[in-house]
N, CA, C and O atoms as a Maestro MAE file, in Angstrom:
{
 s_m_m2io_version
 :::
 2.0.0
}

f_m_ct {
 s_m_title
 :::
 protein
 m_atom[320] {
  # First column is atom index #
  i_m_mmod_type
  r_m_x_coord
  r_m_y_coord
  r_m_z_coord
  i_m_residue_number
  s_m_chain_name
  s_m_pdb_residue_name
  s_m_pdb_atom_name
  i_m_atomic_number
  :::
  1 25 -200.650 16.258 56.788 1 A "MET " " N  " 7
  2 3 -200.139 15.615 55.606 1 A "MET " " CA " 6
  3 2 -199.698 16.641 54.583 1 A "MET " " C  " 6
  4 15 -198.787 16.390 53.794 1 A "MET " " O  " 8
  5 25 -200.340 17.790 54.595 2 A "ASN " " N  " 7
  6 3 -199.962 18.858 53.681 2 A "ASN " " CA " 6
  7 2 -198.537 19.325 53.927 2 A "ASN " " C  " 6
  8 15 -197.829 19.662 52.979 2 A "ASN " " O  " 8
  9 25 -198.113 19.350 55.155 3 A "SER " " N  " 7
  10 3 -196.786 19.857 55.481 3 A "SER " " CA " 6
  11 2 -195.685 18.876 55.071 3 A "SER " " C  " 6
  12 15 -194.542 19.290 54.881 3 A "SER " " O  " 8
  13 25 -196.000 17.605 54.932 4 A "THR " " N  " 7
  14 3 -194.978 16.629 54.547 4 A "THR " " CA " 6
  15 2 -194.721 16.616 53.044 4 A "THR " " C  " 6
  16 15 -193.631 16.233 52.620 4 A "THR " " O  " 8
  17 25 -195.673 17.016 52.241 5 A "VAL " " N  " 7
  18 3 -195.493 17.006 50.784 5 A "VAL " " CA " 6
  19 2 -194.434 18.024 50.364 5 A "VAL " " C  " 6
  20 15 -193.535 17.649 49.611 5 A "VAL " " O  " 8
  21 25 -194.479 19.285 50.797 6 A "PRO " " N  " 7
  22 3 -193.419 20.210 50.412 6 A "PRO " " CA " 6
  23 2 -192.053 19.779 50.947 6 A "PRO " " C  " 6
  24 15 -191.037 19.974 50.279 6 A "PRO " " O  " 8
  25 25 -192.024 19.203 52.127 7 A "THR " " N  " 7
  26 3 -190.765 18.742 52.685 7 A "THR " " CA " 6
  27 2 -190.203 17.603 51.843 7 A "THR " " C  " 6
  28 15 -188.995 17.530 51.620 7 A "THR " " O  " 8
  29 25 -191.068 16.724 51.378 8 A "ALA " " N  " 7
  30 3 -190.628 15.617 50.531 8 A "ALA " " CA " 6
  31 2 -190.100 16.154 49.205 8 A "ALA " " C  " 6
  32 15 -189.101 15.648 48.694 8 A "ALA " " O  " 8
  33 25 -190.748 17.163 48.643 9 A "LYS " " N  " 7
  34 3 -190.286 17.749 47.383 9 A "LYS " " CA " 6
  35 2 -188.942 18.443 47.580 9 A "LYS " " C  " 6
  36 15 -188.055 18.359 46.731 9 A "LYS " " O  " 8
  37 25 -188.804 19.135 48.723 10 A "LYS " " N  " 7
  38 3 -187.538 19.815 49.005 10 A "LYS " " CA " 6
  39 2 -186.404 18.806 49.153 10 A "LYS " " C  " 6
  40 15 -185.312 19.001 48.620 10 A "LYS " " O  " 8
  41 25 -186.674 17.728 49.882 11 A "SER " " N  " 7
  42 3 -185.625 16.728 50.075 11 A "SER " " CA " 6
  43 2 -185.320 16.018 48.757 11 A "SER " " C  " 6
  44 15 -184.174 15.643 48.510 11 A "SER " " O  " 8
  45 25 -186.329 15.831 47.912 12 A "HIS " " N  " 7
  46 3 -186.115 15.213 46.599 12 A "HIS " " CA " 6
  47 2 -185.266 16.139 45.716 12 A "HIS " " C  " 6
  48 15 -184.354 15.682 45.028 12 A "HIS " " O  " 8
  49 25 -185.570 17.429 45.740 13 A "THR " " N  " 7
  50 3 -184.797 18.405 44.973 13 A "THR " " CA " 6
  51 2 -183.364 18.475 45.493 13 A "THR " " C  " 6
  52 15 -182.412 18.535 44.715 13 A "THR " " O  " 8
  53 25 -183.227 18.467 46.794 14 A "LYS " " N  " 7
  54 3 -181.898 18.510 47.402 14 A "LYS " " CA " 6
  55 2 -181.099 17.260 47.027 14 A "LYS " " C  " 6
  56 15 -179.907 17.344 46.730 14 A "LYS " " O  " 8
  57 25 -181.760 16.108 47.044 15 A "LEU " " N  " 7
  58 3 -181.114 14.856 46.680 15 A "LEU " " CA " 6
  59 2 -180.657 14.889 45.220 15 A "LEU " " C  " 6
  60 15 -179.541 14.471 44.910 15 A "LEU " " O  " 8
  61 25 -181.508 15.379 44.332 16 A "LEU " " N  " 7
  62 3 -181.133 15.485 42.919 16 A "LEU " " CA " 6
  63 2 -179.952 16.435 42.730 16 A "LEU " " C  " 6
  64 15 -179.061 16.181 41.920 16 A "LEU " " O  " 8
  65 25 -179.959 17.513 43.474 17 A "PHE " " N  " 7
  66 3 -178.853 18.472 43.391 17 A "PHE " " CA " 6
  67 2 -177.542 17.824 43.837 17 A "PHE " " C  " 6
  68 15 -176.515 17.975 43.175 17 A "PHE " " O  " 8
  69 25 -177.575 17.120 44.932 18 A "ILE " " N  " 7
  70 3 -176.372 16.459 45.447 18 A "ILE " " CA " 6
  71 2 -175.906 15.369 44.486 18 A "ILE " " C  " 6
  72 15 -174.706 15.227 44.248 18 A "ILE " " O  " 8
  73 25 -176.838 14.603 43.933 19 A "LEU " " N  " 7
  74 3 -176.470 13.573 42.964 19 A "LEU " " CA " 6
  75 2 -175.877 14.197 41.700 19 A "LEU " " C  " 6
  76 15 -174.925 13.669 41.126 19 A "LEU " " O  " 8
  77 25 -176.440 15.311 41.281 20 A "SER " " N  " 7
  78 3 -175.905 16.003 40.104 20 A "SER " " CA " 6
  79 2 -174.477 16.459 40.354 20 A "SER " " C  " 6
  80 15 -173.613 16.318 39.488 20 A "SER " " O  " 8
  81 25 -174.231 17.004 41.533 21 A "LEU " " N  " 7
  82 3 -172.867 17.404 41.881 21 A "LEU " " CA " 6
  83 2 -171.946 16.190 41.950 21 A "LEU " " C  " 6
  84 15 -170.782 16.257 41.556 21 A "LEU " " O  " 8
  85 25 -172.474 15.095 42.449 22 A "GLY " " N  " 7
  86 3 -171.691 13.865 42.541 22 A "GLY " " CA " 6
  87 2 -171.267 13.347 41.179 22 A "GLY " " C  " 6
  88 15 -170.229 12.697 41.058 22 A "GLY " " O  " 8
  89 25 -172.048 13.624 40.166 23 A "ILE " " N  " 7
  90 3 -171.690 13.232 38.797 23 A "ILE " " CA " 6
  91 2 -170.850 14.313 38.140 23 A "ILE " " C  " 6
  92 15 -169.869 14.013 37.460 23 A "ILE " " O  " 8
  93 25 -171.225 15.552 38.337 24 A "LEU " " N  " 7
  94 3 -170.570 16.666 37.656 24 A "LEU " " CA " 6
  95 2 -169.119 16.861 38.106 24 A "LEU " " C  " 6
  96 15 -168.251 17.116 37.272 24 A "LEU " " O  " 8
  97 25 -168.849 16.750 39.372 25 A "ILE " " N  " 7
  98 3 -167.495 16.990 39.883 25 A "ILE " " CA " 6
  99 2 -166.485 15.981 39.325 25 A "ILE " " C  " 6
  100 15 -165.436 16.405 38.840 25 A "ILE " " O  " 8
  101 25 -166.744 14.676 39.367 26 A "PRO " " N  " 7
  102 3 -165.767 13.745 38.782 26 A "PRO " " CA " 6
  103 2 -165.595 13.927 37.268 26 A "PRO " " C  " 6
  104 15 -164.481 13.821 36.754 26 A "PRO " " O  " 8
  105 25 -166.682 14.197 36.564 27 A "VAL " " N  " 7
  106 3 -166.585 14.418 35.117 27 A "VAL " " CA " 6
  107 2 -165.727 15.644 34.837 27 A "VAL " " C  " 6
  108 15 -164.904 15.629 33.921 27 A "VAL " " O  " 8
  109 25 -165.908 16.692 35.606 28 A "THR " " N  " 7
  110 3 -165.103 17.906 35.440 28 A "THR " " CA " 6
  111 2 -163.632 17.629 35.734 28 A "THR " " C  " 6
  112 15 -162.755 18.093 35.005 28 A "THR " " O  " 8
  113 25 -163.361 16.886 36.786 29 A "LEU " " N  " 7
  114 3 -161.972 16.552 37.122 29 A "LEU " " CA " 6
  115 2 -161.317 15.722 36.019 29 A "LEU " " C  " 6
  116 15 -160.163 15.963 35.662 29 A "LEU " " O  " 8
  117 25 -162.038 14.757 35.485 30 A "ILE " " N  " 7
  118 3 -161.494 13.936 34.399 30 A "ILE " " CA " 6
  119 2 -161.230 14.792 33.171 30 A "ILE " " C  " 6
  120 15 -160.200 14.637 32.516 30 A "ILE " " O  " 8
  121 25 -162.150 15.694 32.853 31 A "ALA " " N  " 7
  122 3 -161.954 16.587 31.705 31 A "ALA " " CA " 6
  123 2 -160.721 17.466 31.911 31 A "ALA " " C  " 6
  124 15 -159.949 17.672 30.975 31 A "ALA " " O  " 8
  125 25 -160.531 17.979 33.107 32 A "LEU " " N  " 7
  126 3 -159.353 18.798 33.402 32 A "LEU " " CA " 6
  127 2 -158.063 17.997 33.272 32 A "LEU " " C  " 6
  128 15 -157.058 18.512 32.781 32 A "LEU " " O  " 8
  129 25 -158.087 16.751 33.706 33 A "VAL " " N  " 7
  130 3 -156.898 15.900 33.596 33 A "VAL " " CA " 6
  131 2 -156.550 15.671 32.132 33 A "VAL " " C  " 6
  132 15 -155.382 15.770 31.756 33 A "VAL " " O  " 8
  133 25 -157.541 15.365 31.300 34 A "PHE " " N  " 7
  134 3 -157.281 15.164 29.873 34 A "PHE " " CA " 6
  135 2 -156.777 16.445 29.222 34 A "PHE " " C  " 6
  136 15 -155.864 16.409 28.397 34 A "PHE " " O  " 8
  137 25 -157.367 17.568 29.589 35 A "PHE " " N  " 7
  138 3 -156.936 18.854 29.034 35 A "PHE " " CA " 6
  139 2 -155.489 19.149 29.424 35 A "PHE " " C  " 6
  140 15 -154.698 19.599 28.595 35 A "PHE " " O  " 8
  141 25 -155.150 18.900 30.672 36 A "ALA " " N  " 7
  142 3 -153.781 19.141 31.134 36 A "ALA " " CA " 6
  143 2 -152.795 18.207 30.440 36 A "ALA " " C  " 6
  144 15 -151.699 18.627 30.067 36 A "ALA " " O  " 8
  145 25 -153.175 16.950 30.265 37 A "ALA " " N  " 7
  146 3 -152.288 15.998 29.590 37 A "ALA " " CA " 6
  147 2 -152.074 16.392 28.133 37 A "ALA " " C  " 6
  148 15 -150.965 16.284 27.611 37 A "ALA " " O  " 8
  149 25 -153.127 16.844 27.487 38 A "LYS " " N  " 7
  150 3 -153.019 17.269 26.085 38 A "LYS " " CA " 6
  151 2 -152.087 18.477 25.977 38 A "LYS " " C  " 6
  152 15 -151.209 18.511 25.116 38 A "LYS " " O  " 8
  153 25 -152.277 19.451 26.837 39 A "ASN " " N  " 7
  154 3 -151.422 20.639 26.810 39 A "ASN " " CA " 6
  155 2 -149.974 20.287 27.143 39 A "ASN " " C  " 6
  156 15 -149.049 20.854 26.563 39 A "ASN " " O  " 8
  157 25 -149.777 19.366 28.061 40 A "ASP " " N  " 7
  158 3 -148.424 18.956 28.415 40 A "ASP " " CA " 6
  159 2 -147.734 18.294 27.224 40 A "ASP " " C  " 6
  160 15 -146.551 18.530 26.981 40 A "ASP " " O  " 8
  161 25 -148.462 17.477 26.490 41 A "ALA " " N  " 7
  162 3 -147.884 16.825 25.311 41 A "ALA " " CA " 6
  163 2 -147.521 17.857 24.250 41 A "ALA " " C  " 6
  164 15 -146.466 17.762 23.622 41 A "ALA " " O  " 8
  165 25 -148.389 18.834 24.052 42 A "GLU " " N  " 7
  166 3 -148.101 19.889 23.072 42 A "GLU " " CA " 6
  167 2 -146.883 20.704 23.502 42 A "GLU " " C  " 6
  168 15 -146.023 21.025 22.682 42 A "GLU " " O  " 8
  169 25 -146.815 21.036 24.788 43 A "ASN " " N  " 7
  170 3 -145.669 21.797 25.295 43 A "ASN " " CA " 6
  171 2 -144.380 20.992 25.157 43 A "ASN " " C  " 6
  172 15 -143.333 21.542 24.815 43 A "ASN " " O  " 8
  173 25 -144.456 19.695 25.421 44 A "GLN " " N  " 7
  174 3 -143.267 18.850 25.311 44 A "GLN " " CA " 6
  175 2 -142.763 18.817 23.869 44 A "GLN " " C  " 6
  176 15 -141.556 18.868 23.635 44 A "GLN " " O  " 8
  177 25 -143.672 18.733 22.909 45 A "LYS " " N  " 7
  178 3 -143.274 18.764 21.495 45 A "LYS " " CA " 6
  179 2 -142.600 20.091 21.157 45 A "LYS " " C  " 6
  180 15 -141.591 20.122 20.452 45 A "LYS " " O  " 8
  181 25 -143.160 21.175 21.660 46 A "GLU " " N  " 7
  182 3 -142.590 22.500 21.392 46 A "GLU " " CA " 6
  183 2 -141.196 22.625 22.015 46 A "GLU " " C  " 6
  184 15 -140.279 23.148 21.382 46 A "GLU " " O  " 8
  185 25 -141.034 22.147 23.251 47 A "TYR " " N  " 7
  186 3 -139.726 22.201 23.904 47 A "TYR " " CA " 6
  187 2 -138.706 21.349 23.153 47 A "TYR " " C  " 6
  188 15 -137.550 21.747 23.008 47 A "TYR " " O  " 8
  189 25 -139.130 20.177 22.675 48 A "ASP " " N  " 7
  190 3 -138.222 19.323 21.903 48 A "ASP " " CA " 6
  191 2 -137.792 20.012 20.613 48 A "ASP " " C  " 6
  192 15 -136.631 19.924 20.214 48 A "ASP " " O  " 8
  193 25 -138.727 20.697 19.963 49 A "ARG " " N  " 7
  194 3 -138.409 21.413 18.731 49 A "ARG " " CA " 6
  195 2 -137.403 22.532 19.016 49 A "ARG " " C  " 6
  196 15 -136.455 22.724 18.254 49 A "ARG " " O  " 8
  197 25 -137.608 23.259 20.100 50 A "ILE " " N  " 7
  198 3 -136.698 24.351 20.468 50 A "ILE " " CA " 6
  199 2 -135.315 23.794 20.806 50 A "ILE " " C  " 6
  200 15 -134.301 24.356 20.391 50 A "ILE " " O  " 8
  201 25 -135.272 22.688 21.558 51 A "ARG " " N  " 7
  202 3 -133.983 22.070 21.892 51 A "ARG " " CA " 6
  203 2 -133.241 21.638 20.627 51 A "ARG " " C  " 6
  204 15 -132.028 21.814 20.520 51 A "ARG " " O  " 8
  205 25 -133.978 21.072 19.674 52 A "GLN " " N  " 7
  206 3 -133.368 20.642 18.418 52 A "GLN " " CA " 6
  207 2 -132.794 21.838 17.664 52 A "GLN " " C  " 6
  208 15 -131.683 21.769 17.139 52 A "GLN " " O  " 8
  209 25 -133.544 22.923 17.610 53 A "GLN " " N  " 7
  210 3 -133.061 24.123 16.927 53 A "GLN " " CA " 6
  211 2 -131.805 24.664 17.607 53 A "GLN " " C  " 6
  212 15 -130.854 25.063 16.934 53 A "GLN " " O  " 8
  213 25 -131.799 24.678 18.926 54 A "GLN " " N  " 7
  214 3 -130.630 25.174 19.653 54 A "GLN " " CA " 6
  215 2 -129.420 24.276 19.425 54 A "GLN " " C  " 6
  216 15 -128.300 24.765 19.276 54 A "GLN " " O  " 8
  217 25 -129.642 22.962 19.399 55 A "ALA " " N  " 7
  218 3 -128.533 22.036 19.154 55 A "ALA " " CA " 6
  219 2 -127.965 22.242 17.751 55 A "ALA " " C  " 6
  220 15 -126.749 22.211 17.561 55 A "ALA " " O  " 8
  221 25 -128.840 22.451 16.771 56 A "GLU " " N  " 7
  222 3 -128.380 22.706 15.406 56 A "GLU " " CA " 6
  223 2 -127.595 24.016 15.331 56 A "GLU " " C  " 6
  224 15 -126.576 24.102 14.646 56 A "GLU " " O  " 8
  225 25 -128.078 25.021 16.035 57 A "LYS " " N  " 7
  226 3 -127.398 26.319 16.038 57 A "LYS " " CA " 6
  227 2 -126.008 26.205 16.666 57 A "LYS " " C  " 6
  228 15 -125.040 26.763 16.150 57 A "LYS " " O  " 8
  229 25 -125.918 25.483 17.776 58 A "ILE " " N  " 7
  230 3 -124.628 25.296 18.445 58 A "ILE " " CA " 6
  231 2 -123.676 24.513 17.548 58 A "ILE " " C  " 6
  232 15 -122.496 24.850 17.453 58 A "ILE " " O  " 8
  233 25 -124.177 23.477 16.894 59 A "GLU " " N  " 7
  234 3 -123.340 22.689 15.984 59 A "GLU " " CA " 6
  235 2 -122.844 23.548 14.828 59 A "GLU " " C  " 6
  236 15 -121.685 23.443 14.425 59 A "GLU " " O  " 8
  237 25 -123.712 24.388 14.298 60 A "PHE " " N  " 7
  238 3 -123.318 25.290 13.211 60 A "PHE " " CA " 6
  239 2 -122.229 26.254 13.681 60 A "PHE " " C  " 6
  240 15 -121.267 26.506 12.955 60 A "PHE " " O  " 8
  241 25 -122.376 26.793 14.891 61 A "GLN " " N  " 7
  242 3 -121.370 27.709 15.433 61 A "GLN " " CA " 6
  243 2 -120.030 27.004 15.630 61 A "GLN " " C  " 6
  244 15 -118.977 27.586 15.369 61 A "GLN " " O  " 8
  245 25 -120.066 25.751 16.089 62 A "LYS " " N  " 7
  246 3 -118.823 24.993 16.256 62 A "LYS " " CA " 6
  247 2 -118.141 24.785 14.905 62 A "LYS " " C  " 6
  248 15 -116.921 24.909 14.793 62 A "LYS " " O  " 8
  249 25 -118.930 24.471 13.889 63 A "GLN " " N  " 7
  250 3 -118.362 24.285 12.553 63 A "GLN " " CA " 6
  251 2 -117.752 25.588 12.045 63 A "GLN " " C  " 6
  252 15 -116.678 25.586 11.442 63 A "GLN " " O  " 8
  253 25 -118.438 26.687 12.289 64 A "GLN " " N  " 7
  254 3 -117.911 27.984 11.859 64 A "GLN " " CA " 6
  255 2 -116.595 28.302 12.576 64 A "GLN " " C  " 6
  256 15 -115.668 28.833 11.965 64 A "GLN " " O  " 8
  257 25 -116.514 27.982 13.860 65 A "GLN " " N  " 7
  258 3 -115.280 28.215 14.615 65 A "GLN " " CA " 6
  259 2 -114.137 27.362 14.072 65 A "GLN " " C  " 6
  260 15 -113.007 27.837 13.959 65 A "GLN " " O  " 8
  261 25 -114.426 26.102 13.736 66 A "LYS " " N  " 7
  262 3 -113.391 25.230 13.177 66 A "LYS " " CA " 6
  263 2 -112.901 25.772 11.841 66 A "LYS " " C  " 6
  264 15 -111.700 25.776 11.570 66 A "LYS " " O  " 8
  265 25 -113.827 26.226 11.012 67 A "ILE " " N  " 7
  266 3 -113.452 26.799 9.717 67 A "ILE " " CA " 6
  267 2 -112.601 28.043 9.928 67 A "ILE " " C  " 6
  268 15 -111.589 28.233 9.253 67 A "ILE " " O  " 8
  269 25 -113.017 28.894 10.870 68 A "GLN " " N  " 7
  270 3 -112.264 30.123 11.146 68 A "GLN " " CA " 6
  271 2 -110.873 29.794 11.680 68 A "GLN " " C  " 6
  272 15 -109.898 30.449 11.310 68 A "GLN " " O  " 8
  273 25 -110.772 28.794 12.538 69 A "GLN " " N  " 7
  274 3 -109.465 28.390 13.054 69 A "GLN " " CA " 6
  275 2 -108.586 27.853 11.928 69 A "GLN " " C  " 6
  276 15 -107.387 28.127 11.888 69 A "GLN " " O  " 8
  277 25 -109.179 27.095 11.021 70 A "ALA " " N  " 7
  278 3 -108.413 26.561 9.893 70 A "ALA " " CA " 6
  279 2 -107.915 27.699 9.011 70 A "ALA " " C  " 6
  280 15 -106.778 27.672 8.539 70 A "ALA " " O  " 8
  281 25 -108.763 28.698 8.791 71 A "ILE " " N  " 7
  282 3 -108.365 29.856 7.982 71 A "ILE " " CA " 6
  283 2 -107.252 30.618 8.686 71 A "ILE " " C  " 6
  284 15 -106.268 31.006 8.056 71 A "ILE " " O  " 8
  285 25 -107.401 30.831 9.988 72 A "ASP " " N  " 7
  286 3 -106.373 31.549 10.752 72 A "ASP " " CA " 6
  287 2 -105.048 30.788 10.729 72 A "ASP " " C  " 6
  288 15 -103.986 31.388 10.564 72 A "ASP " " O  " 8
  289 25 -105.113 29.479 10.892 73 A "THR " " N  " 7
  290 3 -103.906 28.651 10.869 73 A "THR " " CA " 6
  291 2 -103.243 28.723 9.498 73 A "THR " " C  " 6
  292 15 -102.020 28.830 9.399 73 A "THR " " O  " 8
  293 25 -104.047 28.666 8.447 74 A "LYS " " N  " 7
  294 3 -103.524 28.731 7.083 74 A "LYS " " CA " 6
  295 2 -102.851 30.081 6.825 74 A "LYS " " C  " 6
  296 15 -101.797 30.149 6.194 74 A "LYS " " O  " 8
  297 25 -103.475 31.155 7.323 75 A "GLN " " N  " 7
  298 3 -102.894 32.488 7.137 75 A "GLN " " CA " 6
  299 2 -101.591 32.623 7.918 75 A "GLN " " C  " 6
  300 15 -100.635 33.235 7.440 75 A "GLN " " O  " 8
  301 25 -101.555 32.052 9.118 76 A "THR " " N  " 7
  302 3 -100.350 32.114 9.940 76 A "THR " " CA " 6
  303 2 -99.208 31.350 9.258 76 A "THR " " C  " 6
  304 15 -98.066 31.807 9.260 76 A "THR " " O  " 8
  305 25 -99.515 30.205 8.685 77 A "VAL " " N  " 7
  306 3 -98.500 29.396 8.011 77 A "VAL " " CA " 6
  307 2 -98.016 30.106 6.756 77 A "VAL " " C  " 6
  308 15 -96.820 30.094 6.464 77 A "VAL " " O  " 8
  309 25 -98.926 30.724 6.008 78 A "SER " " N  " 7
  310 3 -98.531 31.403 4.767 78 A "SER " " CA " 6
  311 2 -97.746 32.680 5.056 78 A "SER " " C  " 6
  312 15 -96.927 33.094 4.236 78 A "SER " " O  " 8
  313 25 -97.979 33.306 6.195 79 A "GLU " " N  " 7
  314 3 -97.236 34.511 6.564 79 A "GLU " " CA " 6
  315 2 -95.812 34.168 6.986 79 A "GLU " " C  " 6
  316 15 -94.917 35.008 6.883 79 A "GLU " " O  " 8
  317 25 -95.598 32.970 7.449 80 A "SER " " N  " 7
  318 3 -94.267 32.580 7.939 80 A "SER " " CA " 6
  319 2 -93.309 32.328 6.850 80 A "SER " " C  " 6
  320 15 -92.153 31.992 7.110 80 A "SER " " O  " 8
  :::
 }
 m_bond[319] {
  # First column is bond index #
  i_m_from
  i_m_to
  i_m_order
  :::
  1 1 2 1
  2 2 3 1
  3 3 4 2
  4 3 5 1
  5 5 6 1
  6 6 7 1
  7 7 8 2
  8 7 9 1
  9 9 10 1
  10 10 11 1
  11 11 12 2
  12 11 13 1
  13 13 14 1
  14 14 15 1
  15 15 16 2
  16 15 17 1
  17 17 18 1
  18 18 19 1
  19 19 20 2
  20 19 21 1
  21 21 22 1
  22 22 23 1
  23 23 24 2
  24 23 25 1
  25 25 26 1
  26 26 27 1
  27 27 28 2
  28 27 29 1
  29 29 30 1
  30 30 31 1
  31 31 32 2
  32 31 33 1
  33 33 34 1
  34 34 35 1
  35 35 36 2
  36 35 37 1
  37 37 38 1
  38 38 39 1
  39 39 40 2
  40 39 41 1
  41 41 42 1
  42 42 43 1
  43 43 44 2
  44 43 45 1
  45 45 46 1
  46 46 47 1
  47 47 48 2
  48 47 49 1
  49 49 50 1
  50 50 51 1
  51 51 52 2
  52 51 53 1
  53 53 54 1
  54 54 55 1
  55 55 56 2
  56 55 57 1
  57 57 58 1
  58 58 59 1
  59 59 60 2
  60 59 61 1
  61 61 62 1
  62 62 63 1
  63 63 64 2
  64 63 65 1
  65 65 66 1
  66 66 67 1
  67 67 68 2
  68 67 69 1
  69 69 70 1
  70 70 71 1
  71 71 72 2
  72 71 73 1
  73 73 74 1
  74 74 75 1
  75 75 76 2
  76 75 77 1
  77 77 78 1
  78 78 79 1
  79 79 80 2
  80 79 81 1
  81 81 82 1
  82 82 83 1
  83 83 84 2
  84 83 85 1
  85 85 86 1
  86 86 87 1
  87 87 88 2
  88 87 89 1
  89 89 90 1
  90 90 91 1
  91 91 92 2
  92 91 93 1
  93 93 94 1
  94 94 95 1
  95 95 96 2
  96 95 97 1
  97 97 98 1
  98 98 99 1
  99 99 100 2
  100 99 101 1
  101 101 102 1
  102 102 103 1
  103 103 104 2
  104 103 105 1
  105 105 106 1
  106 106 107 1
  107 107 108 2
  108 107 109 1
  109 109 110 1
  110 110 111 1
  111 111 112 2
  112 111 113 1
  113 113 114 1
  114 114 115 1
  115 115 116 2
  116 115 117 1
  117 117 118 1
  118 118 119 1
  119 119 120 2
  120 119 121 1
  121 121 122 1
  122 122 123 1
  123 123 124 2
  124 123 125 1
  125 125 126 1
  126 126 127 1
  127 127 128 2
  128 127 129 1
  129 129 130 1
  130 130 131 1
  131 131 132 2
  132 131 133 1
  133 133 134 1
  134 134 135 1
  135 135 136 2
  136 135 137 1
  137 137 138 1
  138 138 139 1
  139 139 140 2
  140 139 141 1
  141 141 142 1
  142 142 143 1
  143 143 144 2
  144 143 145 1
  145 145 146 1
  146 146 147 1
  147 147 148 2
  148 147 149 1
  149 149 150 1
  150 150 151 1
  151 151 152 2
  152 151 153 1
  153 153 154 1
  154 154 155 1
  155 155 156 2
  156 155 157 1
  157 157 158 1
  158 158 159 1
  159 159 160 2
  160 159 161 1
  161 161 162 1
  162 162 163 1
  163 163 164 2
  164 163 165 1
  165 165 166 1
  166 166 167 1
  167 167 168 2
  168 167 169 1
  169 169 170 1
  170 170 171 1
  171 171 172 2
  172 171 173 1
  173 173 174 1
  174 174 175 1
  175 175 176 2
  176 175 177 1
  177 177 178 1
  178 178 179 1
  179 179 180 2
  180 179 181 1
  181 181 182 1
  182 182 183 1
  183 183 184 2
  184 183 185 1
  185 185 186 1
  186 186 187 1
  187 187 188 2
  188 187 189 1
  189 189 190 1
  190 190 191 1
  191 191 192 2
  192 191 193 1
  193 193 194 1
  194 194 195 1
  195 195 196 2
  196 195 197 1
  197 197 198 1
  198 198 199 1
  199 199 200 2
  200 199 201 1
  201 201 202 1
  202 202 203 1
  203 203 204 2
  204 203 205 1
  205 205 206 1
  206 206 207 1
  207 207 208 2
  208 207 209 1
  209 209 210 1
  210 210 211 1
  211 211 212 2
  212 211 213 1
  213 213 214 1
  214 214 215 1
  215 215 216 2
  216 215 217 1
  217 217 218 1
  218 218 219 1
  219 219 220 2
  220 219 221 1
  221 221 222 1
  222 222 223 1
  223 223 224 2
  224 223 225 1
  225 225 226 1
  226 226 227 1
  227 227 228 2
  228 227 229 1
  229 229 230 1
  230 230 231 1
  231 231 232 2
  232 231 233 1
  233 233 234 1
  234 234 235 1
  235 235 236 2
  236 235 237 1
  237 237 238 1
  238 238 239 1
  239 239 240 2
  240 239 241 1
  241 241 242 1
  242 242 243 1
  243 243 244 2
  244 243 245 1
  245 245 246 1
  246 246 247 1
  247 247 248 2
  248 247 249 1
  249 249 250 1
  250 250 251 1
  251 251 252 2
  252 251 253 1
  253 253 254 1
  254 254 255 1
  255 255 256 2
  256 255 257 1
  257 257 258 1
  258 258 259 1
  259 259 260 2
  260 259 261 1
  261 261 262 1
  262 262 263 1
  263 263 264 2
  264 263 265 1
  265 265 266 1
  266 266 267 1
  267 267 268 2
  268 267 269 1
  269 269 270 1
  270 270 271 1
  271 271 272 2
  272 271 273 1
  273 273 274 1
  274 274 275 1
  275 275 276 2
  276 275 277 1
  277 277 278 1
  278 278 279 1
  279 279 280 2
  280 279 281 1
  281 281 282 1
  282 282 283 1
  283 283 284 2
  284 283 285 1
  285 285 286 1
  286 286 287 1
  287 287 288 2
  288 287 289 1
  289 289 290 1
  290 290 291 1
  291 291 292 2
  292 291 293 1
  293 293 294 1
  294 294 295 1
  295 295 296 2
  296 295 297 1
  297 297 298 1
  298 298 299 1
  299 299 300 2
  300 299 301 1
  301 301 302 1
  302 302 303 1
  303 303 304 2
  304 303 305 1
  305 305 306 1
  306 306 307 1
  307 307 308 2
  308 307 309 1
  309 309 310 1
  310 310 311 1
  311 311 312 2
  312 311 313 1
  313 313 314 1
  314 314 315 1
  315 315 316 2
  316 315 317 1
  317 317 318 1
  318 318 319 1
  319 319 320 2
  :::
 }
}
């Protein structure tokens, strides 16, 4: 009977360890999913901000080109 008590304690400890892993692994996976989703949302906001800045810059350059073309056209007409 003495030999069965340590075996029972070992199997009980092993069972608790396996159950702990059974709880810990899904909780860790869920935490990783939330962390990844949060980072993805932050990255998406940053990319949208960068795209907006680039669109504004391109629009500004187009306006500058139109102004320059108008100035060039005006100078060409006045030279004639």
